[in-house]
TORPADREN-227447 format. One line per 5 residues: number of its first residue (from 1); their letters; for each residue x, y negated, z of C-alpha. Coordinates in Angstrom, 2 decimals. Each point is the difference from the previous one (the first is absolute). Layout:
// residues N
NUM	A	X:Y:Z  ...;
This chain:
// residues 187
1	MDDGP	-26.20:-71.70:22.46  -0.34:-0.97:3.67  3.36:-0.53:1.74  -1.43:-0.48:3.49  0.54:2.25:3.04;
6	SARPR	-2.81:2.31:-1.02  1.76:0.72:-3.32  2.73:2.11:1.62  0.31:3.41:-1.62  -1.79:2.70:1.93;
11	HRRPG	1.73:3.31:0.50  -2.52:2.77:-0.12  0.36:3.71:0.46  -1.35:2.08:-2.82  -3.21:1.76:0.95;
16	PVPHR	-2.02:-0.31:3.19  1.63:-1.12:3.23  0.03:2.95:2.41  -1.85:-0.26:3.30  2.37:-0.58:2.92;
21	PAQGT	-1.12:1.51:3.30  0.31:-1.96:3.19  3.42:-0.04:1.67  0.66:3.26:1.88  -2.59:2.05:-1.87;
26	RQRGR	0.59:2.49:-2.78  -2.00:1.42:-2.81  0.63:3.53:-1.12  2.77:0.22:-2.59  1.07:-3.63:0.38;
31	PPASG	3.06:-1.45:1.66  -0.56:-1.76:3.33  -1.01:-3.64:-0.13  3.48:-1.00:1.18  1.23:0.74:-3.51;
36	HRVGT	2.29:2.94:0.67  -0.72:3.64:-0.70  -0.59:2.53:2.74  3.23:1.76:0.93  2.27:-2.82:-1.16;
41	PPRTR	1.27:-2.80:2.16  -1.26:-3.50:-0.72  2.35:-2.19:-2.02  2.27:-2.24:1.98  2.19:-2.92:-0.99;
46	RRPRP	3.15:2.04:0.61  0.45:2.75:-2.48  1.86:3.12:1.08  3.32:0.69:-1.68  -0.27:2.43:-2.91;
51	RPARP	0.94:3.53:0.98  1.34:2.75:-2.19  -2.48:2.76:-0.73  0.40:3.69:0.66  -0.44:1.08:-3.63;
56	RDQFV	-2.13:3.07:-0.51  2.38:1.40:-2.62  2.68:0.52:2.64  -2.30:2.42:1.83  -1.46:2.09:-2.82;
61	PDLLW	1.66:3.16:-1.36  0.89:0.47:-3.67  -2.90:2.40:-0.55  -3.46:-1.29:0.83  -3.60:0.75:-0.90;
66	PGRAS	-2.05:-3.19:-0.27  -3.42:0.06:1.58  -3.09:-2.07:-0.53  -1.17:-2.71:2.34  -3.56:1.31:-0.22;
71	GTVQG	0.58:3.66:0.76  2.26:2.89:0.86  1.03:1.11:-3.49  3.67:-0.16:-0.95  1.30:-0.64:-3.49;
76	DCTDR	2.83:1.79:-1.75  3.50:-0.26:1.40  1.99:-3.13:-0.73  3.74:0.67:0.03  2.32:-2.94:0.49;
81	AIDPK	2.80:1.71:-1.95  -2.21:0.65:-3.04  -2.05:-3.22:-0.11  1.32:-2.67:2.37  -2.39:-2.67:-1.32;
86	AWWNK	-3.08:2.16:0.63  1.37:0.94:3.44  0.54:-3.67:0.85  -3.49:-0.93:-1.21  -1.59:2.73:2.14;
91	VYSDI	2.03:-0.99:3.07  -1.15:-3.61:-0.31  -3.63:0.81:-0.68  -2.53:-0.16:2.81  -0.46:3.77:0.10;
96	PLTTQ	0.98:2.82:2.38  2.98:2.10:-1.10  0.19:3.70:0.85  3.61:0.75:0.91  -0.19:3.62:1.21;
101	WDDGT	-2.16:3.07:-0.64  -0.73:3.11:2.06  1.96:-1.03:3.10  3.17:-0.29:-2.07  -0.02:3.53:-1.40;
106	HTGSG	-1.02:-1.18:-3.47  2.74:-0.89:-2.48  -0.05:-1.35:-3.52  -2.04:-2.64:-1.73  -3.34:1.80:-0.14;
111	MGSSP	-2.68:-0.54:2.59  -0.04:2.23:3.03  -3.05:1.35:1.79  -0.31:-2.63:2.71  1.58:-3.46:0.39;
116	ASSNS	2.03:-0.06:3.21  1.55:-3.47:0.04  -0.54:-3.33:-1.69  0.97:-3.64:-0.14  -3.30:-1.68:0.77;
121	MPTMV	-1.70:-2.60:-2.16  1.59:-3.40:0.76  -3.27:-1.82:0.72  -0.86:2.72:2.51  3.42:-0.24:1.66;
126	FSMLC	-0.15:-3.78:0.25  -3.59:-0.04:1.26  0.90:2.53:2.73  3.06:-2.03:1.00  -2.09:-3.17:0.05;
131	ALSVE	-2.63:1.71:2.17  2.76:1.16:2.35  0.91:-3.67:0.64  3.51:0.73:1.23  2.03:-2.91:1.29;
136	PGNRV	3.73:-0.33:0.61  0.85:1.73:3.25  -2.66:2.71:-0.40  1.06:3.65:-0.09  -1.60:2.51:-2.37;
141	LEVGT	-0.10:3.78:-0.15  -0.67:1.10:-3.56  -0.82:3.63:-0.67  0.89:1.15:-3.50  2.81:-2.45:-1.09;
146	GTGTG	-2.34:-1.84:-2.30  -1.47:3.23:-1.34  3.35:1.58:-0.61  1.85:-2.66:-2.00  1.02:-2.46:2.72;
151	WNAAL	-1.56:-3.04:-1.68  -2.53:-0.76:2.74  2.68:0.46:2.66  2.22:-2.43:-1.92  -2.80:-2.58:-0.22;
156	LAYRL	-0.60:0.31:3.75  3.73:-0.17:0.79  0.37:-3.06:-2.18  -2.73:-1.77:1.96  0.93:1.21:3.49;
161	GSDNV	3.66:1.00:-0.23  1.17:3.59:-0.32  0.47:0.34:3.77  -3.74:-0.53:0.47  -1.21:2.71:-2.39;
166	VTVEV	0.08:3.70:0.81  -1.10:2.27:-2.81  -0.63:3.74:0.08  -0.20:2.40:-2.95  -0.76:3.73:0.39;
171	DPANA	1.26:1.02:-3.44  3.82:0.36:0.17  0.53:-0.75:-3.72  -2.16:-3.13:0.14  1.71:-1.12:3.20;
176	KEARR	3.44:0.42:-1.60  -0.99:-1.95:-3.13  -1.70:-2.74:1.99  3.07:-0.32:2.22  2.22:-0.27:-3.11;
181	RLKAV	-2.26:-2.67:-1.54  -0.23:-2.00:3.20  3.78:0.11:0.40  0.45:-1.13:-3.63  -1.93:-3.22:0.75;
186	GL	1.88:-0.63:3.23  -2.49:1.34:2.52;
């Protein structure tokens, strides 16, 4: 076996080496040549301090109807009191959650005629917030308190401070619940 300089082990990627476009150019569906993904800041040497999250479970009611990421069909009701594990799994799935039917006139665990309020799919919420590109010191007017639950308002307030977020909800019951949830997390 040759022990010379050319005998160093070679580290190879499995499969073909992807084509790298010239600096400053992009190919469809690929991250920019600088190495960071669109919508995320480039990595720096200083890492930001970890921040506590605004957990989705603190903004979702006990009764919810899980949706599907690919459509507008809701599943059967999941009741936190009856099956807390299933409720928890639905809340932390990347799916929309219907939280109110028929402008609040519907009661019970069956489906109503028309969904009136929801907690949006997390990837949708985070992609919208990323596209918004808010920075500390910005002020935001949010219409709909995070679609009735207060979660989106809490995420915005966490980023900007509660004094810089004004949220409006037309449904009195949703507004009351969102206010209660926001107060419970200190906002």
